[in-house]
N, C-alpha and C positions, 0 to 999 in steps of 0.2 A: 504495497499499499503506498502511495504517496501523498504525504500530506502537505500542503503551504499554507504559510500564512501570511496574508499581505495587510501591510499596516502603512499608515501615515503618519510619515515622520521619524526621525532617529529618534535612538535611543540612547540618553544622557547619562542617564545616573548609573552609577557602576554596581550597586548591588540588585540592580536590574538586570543588567547585562549580565551579571554573576549565576543569578536564582535561571535565568531565560535558558542559560549555557547550559548548566546544570541538568534541567529537564530536556533539552533536546539531547544531549549525549544519552540520558538513558531512554528516549525516545529510538534512538537508532536502533536497537536492542527489535523493534518492532514493527517500525516503517523507516522512510525516506523522510527527513522534513528538511524544509527550506523555507526562510523567511525573507518574505521581500520587502524593503522598506520605500516607498513610494514618498517622495518630497510634500512637505506640507504647505500651503496654501498662506503667503503671507498676509496678513489681514489685522488692519485697529480693533484695540480692544470694541469700540462699537459700532456694530454694523447692523444698518437695514436690514430688513427681511431680503431684499432685492441682491444686496450683496453678500448675504450670509448664502444664500441657494447659489451664487456665480462661483463661490468659494469650495462649496460640496460639489458644482459641478467640474470644477477645474483639478480639485482631488478626485474624483471619481474616476474622469479618463484615465489618469494616470492607474488607478486599481485594476480597471476594466482593460486597461493593455498589458498587464500581469497572469487573467485569466485566459485561459483556454477553453475553445469551445466545450472539449469532453470533461470539462472539471466539473463537479458536483460541488455547488457552492453554498457555502453557511456566513449569513452575511447577520454579525453581531449586533442587535438592535433593541434598543431599549421598551421597544413594543414584542416584541419575539416572543416564540414560546419558551417557555419557563420548562426544560428539565433540571431531573436530577442527573449526579454521575450516572447513576445506571442505565439512565433513559438514554444519555449521550451514546454511553457504550454501546448500549444495544441498534441503535442505528447507527453509528458507525459498521458496527458489525453489519446488519442486512444490506447496508451498501456495498460491502465488500463480498457478503453473498451474492449479492444482484451483479459484480462484476464493474461497481462503480468504486474505483481503486485510485479514481483521481481525487483528492478531496482538498478546497480551498475555505480556509475561514478568512473572514475579511471582518479587520477593526480598523473603524472609520476616522478621523481626526476629531479634533476637539468639539467642533459642529455637526458630527455623526454622516450618516451615509447621503450620496445623492440618490436621487428617486431613480438614474440610470442604474446605480449599483443594485437597489434593494429591486430592482425589476429584474436583475439577472439572478438575484439571490434564487436557486432551488427553496431553500431553508434558511428564515429567521428565527436566530433564537438570542436568547435573551437571561444574563445572569443575574437577572432579578432586577426590581424598579428604580435600586439606587445607580447613581450614575458612578463610573471607577474613571480616572484618568486613563487616557488611554495604553500608556506605559504600563503601568499596572494591570491593565488587563490583558495584554500582550501575556506576562508570566502565569497570569490565572488560570488562562487560554492554554497555555502552553503545559502547565500543569495537569489541568482535567481531561487533556489530550491525554497524556502520556494515564491517567488515570485510567481511561476506559481501556487503553490497551491491557490495562493490569486485571481488571475487573471481568473482560472478555477471555483472557486466559486464565482465570480461576486462579490466579496468583495472588499472595498478601500485598497489600500493600501498607511501606513500615509509614509510619507516621513521624 
């Protein structure tokens, strides 16, 4: 299985880099994983609705350029379906069973995802109704994907 994570912006904090590095290393026993960072769009603090939409559209074009037509796309969206770790594992397993071995998870920038990216998504998932910084969300996502593989293999997960 191949897992791709497409995310907006560069990871700056060393502790996030270290955590993500640890989980991607662990994941390599189960799947090929690749993290693609696309540049975020520079924008002032105060944006009109139109300006915000333009920022998301520009970031969205960069995201979509990283997604191949045969990829099954999970968009992380606050109004997506909320799953337990077991449900995420089950869905990944079902996709693999039906030959969908190219999975892409998309994390938007600080303003979220464009309508075009959300339309391309095969599934919108949420990790809760609260908002996480997208750098932290990257770490949480990598950990949950790793956990999903451990669950699917019936292996213990050491806390």
